C-alpha positions as CSV (number, residue, x, y, z in Angstrom):
1,X,-4.6,-23.3,-0.8
2,X,-8.5,-24.7,-1.3
3,X,-10.9,-22.4,-3.7
4,X,-13.8,-21.7,-3.0
5,X,-16.4,-23.7,-5.5
6,X,-17.9,-20.8,-7.5
7,X,-21.9,-20.2,-7.7
8,X,-23.6,-19.3,-10.6
9,X,-22.9,-14.9,-12.3
10,X,-20.2,-14.9,-9.6
11,X,-17.2,-12.8,-10.1
12,X,-13.4,-12.2,-9.7
13,X,-10.2,-11.0,-11.0
14,X,-7.8,-8.8,-10.1
15,X,-7.9,-4.9,-9.7
16,X,-4.9,-2.8,-9.5
17,X,-4.4,0.9,-8.3
18,X,-2.6,3.6,-10.0
19,X,-1.7,7.2,-9.0
20,X,1.2,9.0,-8.7
21,X,2.9,9.2,-5.0
22,X,0.4,9.8,-2.3
23,X,-3.0,10.4,-3.8
24,X,-4.6,8.0,-1.0
25,X,-4.2,4.7,-2.9
26,X,-3.1,1.9,0.8
27,X,-5.9,4.6,2.3
28,X,-8.5,3.5,0.0
29,X,-7.0,0.1,-0.6
30,X,-7.3,0.0,3.7
31,X,-10.8,1.1,3.5
32,X,-12.7,-1.2,0.5
33,X,-11.0,-4.1,2.3
34,X,-12.2,-3.2,5.6
35,X,-9.1,-3.4,7.6
36,X,-5.1,-2.7,7.3
37,X,-3.1,-4.2,4.6
38,X,-1.0,-1.4,3.5
39,X,1.2,1.2,5.8
40,X,-0.1,4.4,5.0
41,X,2.0,8.0,5.6
42,X,2.3,11.3,4.3
43,X,6.0,10.7,2.9
44,X,6.5,9.4,-0.7
45,X,7.7,5.7,-1.1
46,X,6.4,4.5,1.7
47,X,4.5,1.8,-0.5
48,X,7.4,-0.3,-2.1
49,X,6.0,-3.6,-3.6
50,X,2.6,-4.7,-5.0
51,X,0.4,-5.3,-2.0
52,X,-2.8,-7.8,-2.9
53,X,-6.4,-6.6,-0.5
54,X,-9.2,-9.0,-0.7
55,X,-12.9,-7.7,-1.1
56,X,-14.7,-10.2,-0.8
57,X,-18.7,-9.3,-1.5
58,X,-21.7,-11.6,-2.2
59,X,-20.9,-10.9,-5.4
60,X,-17.7,-12.5,-6.6
61,X,-14.2,-11.5,-5.0
62,X,-12.3,-8.7,-5.9
63,X,-8.5,-8.6,-5.7
64,X,-7.0,-5.1,-5.5
65,X,-3.7,-4.8,-5.7
66,X,-1.5,-1.2,-3.9
67,X,1.1,-0.2,-6.1
68,X,4.1,2.6,-5.4
69,X,3.4,6.3,-6.6
70,X,5.0,7.3,-10.1
71,X,8.4,9.5,-9.9
72,X,10.0,12.1,-11.9
73,X,12.9,12.4,-10.7
74,X,14.9,8.5,-10.4
75,X,17.7,9.3,-8.4
76,X,18.4,6.2,-7.4
77,X,17.7,2.1,-7.5
78,X,15.3,1.8,-5.7
79,X,13.4,4.4,-7.0
80,X,13.6,2.9,-10.5
81,X,13.1,0.0,-9.6
82,X,9.1,1.4,-7.6
83,X,8.2,2.8,-11.0
84,X,9.1,-0.7,-12.3
85,X,6.9,-1.9,-10.2
86,X,3.6,-0.2,-11.3
87,X,4.3,-1.0,-15.1
88,X,4.6,-4.5,-13.8
89,X,0.8,-4.4,-12.0
90,X,-0.6,-3.6,-15.3
91,X,0.4,-6.5,-17.4
92,X,-2.6,-9.3,-17.1
93,X,-5.2,-6.4,-14.9
94,X,-8.5,-7.1,-15.1
95,X,-9.6,-3.6,-14.2
96,X,-7.4,-0.8,-13.2
97,X,-8.7,2.3,-10.3
98,X,-6.4,5.3,-11.0
99,X,-7.1,7.5,-8.1
100,X,-5.8,11.0,-8.1
101,X,-5.4,14.6,-6.1
102,X,-7.6,17.1,-7.0
103,X,-6.3,19.5,-4.0
104,X,-3.0,18.7,-6.4
105,X,-2.7,20.5,-9.9
106,X,-2.1,17.3,-12.4
107,X,1.5,18.0,-13.5
108,X,5.2,15.1,-14.8
109,X,3.8,13.0,-12.2
110,X,0.7,12.8,-13.2
111,X,1.3,12.9,-17.3
112,X,2.8,9.8,-17.0
113,X,0.8,8.3,-14.8
114,X,-2.3,8.3,-17.5
115,X,-0.3,7.5,-19.7
116,X,0.3,4.3,-18.7
117,X,-3.5,4.3,-17.6
118,X,-5.2,5.1,-21.5
119,X,-2.4,2.5,-22.7
120,X,-4.3,-0.6,-21.2
121,X,-6.1,-2.4,-22.4
122,X,-9.3,-3.3,-19.9
123,X,-12.1,-1.6,-18.6
124,X,-10.9,1.2,-16.0
125,X,-12.1,3.5,-13.0
126,X,-11.0,6.4,-12.3
127,X,-11.7,7.3,-8.2
128,X,-11.7,11.4,-7.6
129,X,-10.6,11.3,-3.7
130,X,-10.3,13.5,-1.5
131,X,-13.3,15.0,-2.6
132,X,-14.2,16.1,0.9
133,X,-11.8,19.0,0.6
134,X,-13.2,20.0,-2.2
135,X,-10.1,20.2,-4.3
136,X,-8.9,22.4,-6.7
137,X,-8.2,22.0,-9.5
138,X,-10.8,18.5,-9.4
139,X,-12.5,20.1,-12.5
140,X,-8.6,19.2,-14.8
141,X,-9.0,15.7,-13.4
142,X,-13.5,16.2,-14.6
143,X,-12.2,16.7,-18.3
144,X,-10.7,13.1,-18.5
145,X,-14.3,11.6,-18.2
146,X,-14.6,10.4,-21.4
147,X,-11.9,7.5,-21.2
148,X,-13.1,6.0,-18.1
149,X,-15.5,3.6,-18.0
150,X,-17.0,4.7,-14.6
151,X,-15.8,8.4,-12.0
152,X,-16.9,8.0,-8.5
153,X,-16.0,10.8,-6.2
154,X,-15.4,10.0,-2.6
155,X,-13.0,10.3,-0.2
156,X,-11.2,6.9,1.5
157,X,-10.2,8.9,4.9
158,X,-14.1,9.3,5.2
159,X,-15.1,6.7,4.3
160,X,-16.9,8.5,1.4
161,X,-18.5,6.9,-1.8
162,X,-17.2,3.7,-1.5
163,X,-20.3,1.0,-1.9
164,X,-20.3,3.2,-5.4
165,X,-16.4,2.6,-6.5
166,X,-17.6,-1.4,-5.2
167,X,-19.9,-1.8,-6.9
168,X,-19.3,-0.3,-9.5
169,X,-16.0,-2.8,-9.2
170,X,-17.3,-6.0,-9.2
171,X,-20.1,-4.9,-12.2
172,X,-16.3,-4.4,-14.3
173,X,-14.7,-8.0,-13.2
174,X,-15.7,-11.0,-15.5
175,X,-17.1,-14.1,-14.7
176,X,-15.2,-17.1,-12.1
177,X,-13.5,-18.4,-8.6
178,X,-11.9,-16.4,-5.9
179,X,-8.2,-16.6,-6.7
180,X,-8.6,-16.7,-2.5
181,X,-10.3,-18.4,0.6
182,X,-13.3,-15.9,2.1
183,X,-11.7,-15.5,5.3
184,X,-7.8,-14.5,4.1
185,X,-7.7,-10.0,3.3
186,X,-3.8,-10.1,2.3
187,X,-1.3,-12.1,0.2
188,X,1.0,-11.2,2.9
189,X,2.9,-13.2,5.4
190,X,3.1,-11.9,9.2
191,X,6.1,-11.3,8.8
192,X,6.2,-8.8,5.7
193,X,3.5,-7.2,7.5
194,X,5.5,-7.1,10.5
195,X,8.2,-5.4,8.5
196,X,6.1,-3.2,6.7
197,X,4.6,-2.0,10.1
198,X,8.4,-1.4,11.7
199,X,9.2,0.9,7.8
200,X,5.9,2.4,9.0
201,X,6.7,4.2,12.3
202,X,10.4,4.4,11.1
203,X,8.9,6.6,8.4
204,X,6.7,8.5,11.0
205,X,9.0,8.9,13.7
206,X,12.2,9.8,11.5
207,X,11.8,13.7,8.9
208,X,13.5,14.2,5.2
209,X,15.7,11.9,3.7
210,X,16.7,9.2,6.6
211,X,12.9,7.1,6.3
212,X,14.1,6.9,2.1
213,X,17.2,4.8,3.2
214,X,16.8,2.4,5.3
215,X,13.8,-0.5,5.1
216,X,13.6,-3.3,7.9
217,X,13.7,-6.7,8.3
218,X,12.5,-9.4,10.5
219,X,14.5,-12.2,11.7
220,X,12.5,-14.8,14.2
221,X,8.8,-14.5,15.0
222,X,7.9,-16.7,18.2
223,X,6.1,-17.3,20.9
224,X,8.3,-17.9,24.7
225,X,6.2,-19.8,27.2
226,X,4.6,-17.0,29.5
227,X,2.6,-16.2,25.8
228,X,4.1,-13.3,24.8
229,X,5.0,-13.0,21.7
230,X,9.0,-12.3,21.0
231,X,9.7,-10.2,17.6
232,X,13.0,-10.0,17.1
233,X,13.8,-7.3,13.5
234,X,16.0,-5.1,12.4
235,X,15.9,-1.6,10.4
236,X,18.6,-2.0,7.7
237,X,20.6,1.8,7.2
238,X,23.1,2.3,3.9
239,X,25.4,4.7,6.3
240,X,26.4,5.4,9.7
241,X,25.4,8.8,10.5
242,X,21.2,7.3,9.6
243,X,21.9,4.4,12.0
244,X,22.5,6.7,15.0
245,X,19.7,9.2,13.5
246,X,17.9,6.3,14.1
247,X,18.9,4.9,17.3
248,X,19.1,8.1,19.0
249,X,20.3,9.8,22.7
250,X,21.1,6.8,24.8
251,X,18.8,4.7,22.5
252,X,15.7,6.9,22.3
253,X,14.5,7.3,19.2
254,X,15.1,3.4,18.6
255,X,13.0,2.6,21.5
256,X,9.9,5.4,20.5
257,X,9.7,3.1,17.8
258,X,10.2,-0.3,19.5
259,X,6.8,0.6,21.5
260,X,4.8,2.3,18.5
261,X,5.5,-1.3,16.9
262,X,4.3,-3.4,19.9
263,X,1.5,-0.5,20.7
264,X,-0.5,-1.4,17.3
265,X,0.7,-5.3,17.9
266,X,-0.7,-5.6,20.7
267,X,-3.7,-3.2,19.1
268,X,-4.2,-5.8,17.0
269,X,-3.7,-9.0,18.8
270,X,-4.9,-8.2,22.3
271,X,-2.0,-9.8,23.1
272,X,1.8,-8.6,24.8
273,X,4.2,-8.1,22.3
274,X,8.0,-8.2,22.6
275,X,10.2,-6.2,20.1
276,X,13.4,-6.1,20.2
277,X,14.3,-4.4,17.7
278,X,17.8,-2.6,16.1
279,X,19.4,-1.3,13.6
280,X,22.0,-2.5,11.4
281,X,24.6,-1.0,8.4
282,X,23.8,-3.2,5.2
283,X,25.2,0.1,2.3
284,X,24.0,-2.1,-0.3
285,X,20.5,-3.3,0.6
286,X,18.8,-1.3,-2.4
287,X,20.5,-4.4,-4.6
288,X,18.4,-7.2,-3.6
289,X,15.3,-5.0,-3.0
290,X,12.2,-7.3,-5.1
């Protein structure tokens, strides 16, 4: 991969989004990049990978890493690995963006994340998200203001005050050449992005514990002679009872998930898409989760 030639004074570096589950990290990442690079749902454990979104600006390039939320209760290996991914993401980073939700009281999870952030040896920005909701607990977070290089209140969903965060982030990054070509928006390949999209639709369609027992894998993406983009993929779950729920009566649920994936892919690509989607039981899929 050829890197861009750096300009004098150009900024470049890595920033990590850190926060407990459902504070809006993935929504903020998408808002900063200007397109959907991370899936978003209201459910915990939506983000399972350290996804990179690449913010290109005339002043430089910021590679922003989305991370899973921290959980105090660790019922399985998957949750433990998600927590460890957050800890790993804080190593060797240039800027930490600590995202908090002023509609939620500071609790044990928040204290754990706050401790990880304060231990990081780099510049730090605290983002008080959801400012449009006028959260009743904002003052609890403002007490920590003197621990950060900046505190910025914004709304990722409404797009309010994003420029202030972009400006401050680029200001805090070191000078250097960009890590990616300036026409690249994410480090994810096509198959991974499709698998994540399928998983998002599973999370949105299903309820309670089912989504957390699933993942998605793409086996084939090819262009057919008629110009249709063909996608063959599987939803993996760890129990037969979940497979039945994912398929649904008469196949209605799996059909609805596939239609939702197809609709979004056709909107993004501007072409016809065929989704060949199945559900497999793999009891120990979490053991090979990376």
